[in-house]
N, C-alpha and C positions, 0 to 999 in steps of 0.2 A: 478526421478525428484530431489532427494536430491544429493548434491555433495558428494564427497568422505569423507570429514570430517564434514558433516552436520548431524544434527539429530533434531527431534521434541522435544521441551521443554514442555512436558506435564504438568510439575509442574506449569508452568505459563500460562496455557490455560485460556481462558475467554469464558464465555457463556453469550449471550445477547438475551433476549426474545424481539422479534420485535412486533410492534403494531398489526400485522396481526395474531399473535399467533405462528408464526414460530420462529426458533432459529438460531442464527449465532454462531458457535463455531470457535474460532480462536486459533491457536497454533503457537507460535513463532518458528523460525528455528534458532538453535544455530550453530555456525560455519560459518554463512553467515552474511552479513551486516545487521545492525539494520533496521527493516522494513520488513524483509523477514518473510513470514508466510504462513501457510496452513489454509484455512478457509472452513468450511463445513456448508452449509445451510440445515437445517432440517425443515420438515413441522411440523405442530402442533401435529402430532402423533409420532414425532421423527424419521420419515423416511428420509433418505438422499435424497436431491433434487439435489444438485450440490456441486462441490468442486472447489476452486480457490486457486492456489498457486502462490505467488509472490516471486521470488528469486532475490536478489541483491548480486552480487559478485564483489569484488574489483579486478581491473586489476593493478592499481597503485594508488597513492594518489589522483589523479585528474580524474580518470575514472573507469568505471566498466560496467558490463552487467546487464540488467534488463530483466527478463523473466517472463511471465505469462502463467500458464497452467490452462485451464478450463476443468474439468472432465477428466484430464489426457492428453489432447491435448494441445500442445504449440500453443498459440494464439498471442503471442507477444515476440519478442526478439530483443534487440537493445543494441549496445554499446553506452554509454553516457559519455560525458565529462562535467565537471562542467563549466557552462557558467558564465559570469559576471552578466548578467541579463537574466531572462527567457523571450523569445519572443514567447513562444508557445501559443496555444489556451487559451483564458481567459474565465472562466465561470462567468456568472453573479453572483455576490455575493462573489466570492473567490478572494482574493488579494494574488496572488502567491508570490509577493515580500515579503509581511509580513510573509507568511508561511515559505518561505525559510530562512528569517532572524531568525525567532523563532527556527526552527529546527537546524540551524547552531549554534546558541547560546547554544543549548542543546548538542552539540558535535556530531551531526549526519552528516556524510560525505556530502560534497557539491555535489559530483557526484550522490550520492544516492538521494539527494533532487531533482536534475535535472531529474534523472530517474523516480522518482515518479511523477514529474510534467509532463513529457512527457507521461507516461502511463495514468495518471488520466486526464491530459489535453485533450488527444484524446477521452477518454470516455466522458468527459464533453461536448466537442464540438459535438460529434456524437449524444448526447442525449439532447441537448439544456439545459444542466445543471442537468438533472434528475439523472444521475449516479455519479455525483461529490462526494457527501458525502459518498456514499457507496463504491466507489473506494478507496477514501482516508482512510476510516475506515478499509477496508480489507488490504490495503497496510500497514497500521500502526498497524495491529494486533488488530483491533477493536478500535473505537474512545474512547480511554482512555489513561491515562498517558501522556507522553510528546507529542506524536503525536496528541492525542485528544485535549489537551490544546492548541496546536499551531493551529490546524484547527479551533477551536472555536474562537480564537482571530483574525484569518485572514479572517473569514467569515463575510462580511459586508453587 
């Protein structure tokens, strides 16, 4: 699932204890676009429950591929191009325009923003908003830092 020049950045791993006592461990992927990460869900006894990897790979300055693997199986793969404005599914509470502007101002590629919008927008629409924050948190390597701040400011 890792590309030729990609590796897991274990030094920047994050662990978050969830309200239900389970844990989410997220490891950024170096050599791929910002937002690429491997996340592992552990139960309260630290047994692995599921893995999710999101890989963003640049094709050129305005496009790239977005892939998601769940428990090793590819569940999503799409080439995305940076749109002027996102017309994808909108989740109640998430202002995608504000999120895109915030991430763009932080230097995150516009095509990667579009890819995360497509990936998480589909998850949001399919679950009536229930999967939105989880998807975005996993896509950003857990809600923290730049992505977490942008998500917090764009959630109305």
